[in-house]
C-alpha positions in Angstrom: -28.8 -19.6 -12.9 -27.4 -20.6 -9.6 -25.5 -18.7 -6.9 -23.1 -19.5 -4.2 -23.3 -16.4 -2.0 -26.5 -15.1 -0.3 -25.7 -11.6 -1.5 -26.5 -12.8 -5.0 -30.0 -13.9 -4.1 -31.5 -10.4 -4.4 -29.8 -10.0 -7.7 -31.3 -13.2 -9.1 -34.7 -12.1 -7.8 -34.3 -8.7 -9.7 -33.4 -10.6 -12.9 -36.6 -12.7 -12.5 -38.7 -9.5 -12.0 -37.2 -7.9 -15.1 -37.7 -11.0 -17.2 -41.4 -11.0 -16.2 -41.7 -7.3 -17.0 -40.1 -7.7 -20.5 -42.3 -10.8 -21.3 -45.6 -9.1 -20.2 -44.5 -5.7 -21.5 -45.3 -3.9 -18.3 -43.8 -0.5 -17.8 -43.3 -0.1 -14.1 -41.4 -2.0 -11.4 -43.2 -3.4 -8.4 -42.8 -1.6 -5.1 -41.2 -4.8 -3.7 -38.3 -4.9 -6.3 -35.1 -5.9 -4.4 -32.4 -3.3 -3.9 -30.0 -5.2 -1.6 -27.5 -5.8 -4.5 -27.3 -2.1 -5.5 -23.9 -0.6 -4.6 -23.5 2.8 -3.1 -22.0 4.2 -6.3 -25.2 3.2 -8.2 -27.8 4.3 -5.6 -27.9 8.0 -6.6 -28.7 7.0 -10.2 -31.1 4.1 -9.5 -33.0 5.9 -6.7 -32.5 9.6 -7.3 -35.6 10.6 -5.3 -35.8 7.6 -3.0 -37.9 5.7 -5.7 -36.5 3.2 -8.2 -36.0 4.5 -11.7 -36.5 1.6 -14.0 -33.9 2.3 -16.7 -31.0 2.8 -14.3 -32.2 -0.2 -12.3 -32.0 -2.4 -15.4 -28.5 -1.1 -16.2 -27.4 -1.7 -12.6 -28.8 -5.3 -12.7 -26.9 -6.1 -15.9 -23.7 -4.5 -14.6 -23.9 -6.4 -11.3 -24.7 -9.7 -13.2 -21.6 -9.3 -15.3 -19.5 -8.7 -12.2 -20.9 -11.7 -10.3 -20.5 -14.0 -13.4 -16.8 -13.0 -13.7 -16.3 -13.5 -10.0 -17.9 -16.9 -10.0 -20.6 -15.9 -7.4 -23.2 -16.7 -10.0 -23.0 -19.4 -12.7 -25.2 -20.7 -15.6 -26.1 -24.4 -15.7 -24.8 -25.9 -19.0 -22.6 -22.9 -19.9 -19.1 -23.5 -21.1 -17.9 -20.0 -20.0 -20.0 -19.0 -16.9 -19.9 -22.3 -15.1 -19.5 -23.2 -11.5 -16.0 -23.1 -10.0 -16.6 -26.6 -8.6 -16.5 -27.9 -12.2 -12.8 -27.1 -12.4 -12.1 -29.2 -9.3 -11.6 -33.0 -9.0 -14.9 -34.6 -8.2 -15.3 -35.4 -4.5 -15.5 -39.2 -4.9 -12.4 -39.3 -7.1 -10.5 -37.0 -4.6 -11.5 -39.2 -1.6 -10.3 -42.3 -3.5 -6.9 -40.7 -4.4 -6.4 -39.6 -0.8 -7.2 -43.1 0.5 -4.7 -44.8 -1.9 -1.7 -42.7 -0.8 -0.1 -39.3 -1.0 -1.8 -36.9 -3.4 0.0 -36.3 -6.7 0.7 -32.6 -5.9 4.0 -30.7 -5.7 3.5 -29.7 -2.1 2.7 -31.5 1.1 -1.0 -32.2 1.6 -0.6 -31.6 5.4 -1.2 -27.9 6.0 1.1 -27.8 9.0 4.0 -29.3 7.1 3.4 -27.0 4.1 3.2 -23.9 6.3 6.5 -24.8 8.0 8.1 -25.3 4.6 6.9 -21.9 3.5 8.2 -20.2 6.6 11.6 -21.8 6.3 12.0 -20.8 2.6 12.5 -17.0 3.1 14.7 -17.7 6.2 17.0 -20.0 4.1 17.2 -17.4 1.3 18.1 -14.6 3.8 20.9 -16.7 5.4 22.4 -17.4 1.9 22.1 -13.7 0.8 23.7 -12.6 4.1 26.6 -14.9 3.7 27.3 -13.8 0.1 27.0 -10.2 1.1 29.6 -10.5 3.8 32.2 -11.9 1.4 31.2 -9.6 -1.5 29.9 -12.3 -3.7 26.4 -11.0 -4.4 25.8 -10.8 -8.1 25.5 -7.2 -9.3 25.1 -5.9 -5.7 27.3 -5.1 -2.7 27.1 -3.8 0.8 28.7 -0.4 1.3 28.6 1.4 4.6 25.6 -0.6 5.7 23.7 0.2 2.5 22.8 -2.2 -0.3 24.2 -0.9 -3.6 22.8 -2.3 -6.8 24.9 -2.3 -10.0 23.2 -0.4 -12.8 21.9 -2.5 -15.6 24.0 -2.6 -18.7 22.5 -1.6 -22.0 21.3 -4.7 -23.9 20.5 -2.9 -27.2 23.3 -3.5 -29.7 24.9 -0.5 -31.4 23.5 -1.7 -34.8 20.0 -1.1 -33.5 20.7 2.6 -33.1 22.0 2.8 -36.7 18.8 1.1 -38.0 16.6 3.3 -35.9 18.2 6.5 -37.3 17.9 5.1 -40.8 14.2 4.4 -40.2 13.6 7.9 -38.9 15.3 9.4 -42.0 12.7 7.7 -44.1 9.8 9.5 -42.4 8.8 13.0 -43.6 9.6 15.9 -41.4 6.2 17.4 -40.4 4.9 19.5 -37.6 2.8 17.7 -35.0 0.1 20.3 -35.3 -0.2 19.5 -39.1 -0.4 15.8 -38.2 -3.2 16.5 -35.7 -5.1 18.6 -38.4 -4.7 15.7 -40.9 -6.0 13.1 -38.4 -8.9 15.5 -37.6 -9.8 15.7 -41.2 -10.0 11.8 -41.3 -11.9 11.3 -38.1 -13.5 14.7 -37.3 -12.7 14.0 -33.6 -12.6 17.7 -32.8 -16.4 17.9 -33.4 -16.7 15.8 -30.1 -15.4 18.8 -28.1 -18.6 20.7 -27.6 -19.6 23.7 -25.5 -20.9 22.6 -22.1 -23.9 25.0 -22.3 -24.8 25.3 -26.0 -23.6 21.9 -27.1 -22.1 23.4 -30.3 -18.7 22.3 -31.6 -15.7 24.6 -31.4 -15.5 27.0 -34.3 -11.7 27.6 -34.0 -10.3 24.1 -34.6 -6.8 25.3 -34.8 -7.0 26.8 -31.2 -8.8 23.7 -30.0 -6.2 21.3 -31.4 -3.4 23.5 -30.0 -5.1 23.3 -26.6 -5.4 19.5 -26.8 -1.8 19.2 -27.8 -0.6 21.5 -24.9 -2.4 19.3 -22.4 -1.1 16.1 -24.1 2.6 17.0 -24.0 2.3 19.1 -20.8 3.7 22.2 -22.5 1.2 24.7 -21.1 -0.9 27.2 -22.9 1.5 30.1 -22.7 4.4 28.3 -24.2 2.1 26.7 -26.8 0.9 30.2 -27.8 4.5 31.2 -28.2 5.3 28.3 -30.6 2.1 28.6 -32.7 1.3 31.4 -35.0 -2.2 32.8 -35.2 -3.2 32.0 -31.6 -2.8 33.8 -28.4 -2.5 32.5 -24.8 -5.8 34.2 -24.0 -7.5 32.5 -26.9 -6.2 29.1 -25.8 -7.3 29.7 -22.3 -10.8 30.6 -23.5 -11.0 27.4 -25.6 -9.5 25.4 -22.7 -12.2 26.6 -20.3 
């Protein structure tokens, strides 16, 4: 691996240390293991007591490596995916030869001063044109009224036939309650078992109340109104499940 920024040097050093540990099957990290690449959000996990915890350290190294590879700060020699950004550029000798033979075949000026001047003039020219059209009331779908810019609302682009087809498609669907649909999906996936008690770790025994609570949060209905629309559950019961 190669790197372009000095901030990646400590990360590559950490990778080398982990490679050696895995090959020799050592259990602990050396006291000199680098930590300069560890972000503030990782430090409480990697060094909870001021000392490096190996497992979080390994995860941090892999996470940072993925970020640096995506950013191009680190690349892998011979890789088709994680290669140096310079590989996407014209080789320097070819660029120098093209520059010496005449203007570069690019859509903008190769002189930064000229290019900057052109970019600065572009919005000025557009503003002059918009101002002139606004004064004579020729702006498309917009007008000046009392010093304020009024935008014409967009017209509906959906043809009337689409509404007829939509209603026909809805009529083909069975009329069911959303709570029954949730119960059916839960029987397929058993996703309600993932909602466990924070202290005991046990799954909720009253799945009806649990699903009603999830639905109340999902559609922003509130527990009180959900209890009023569902039979067999009370707002107190839903509040208990919610907590």
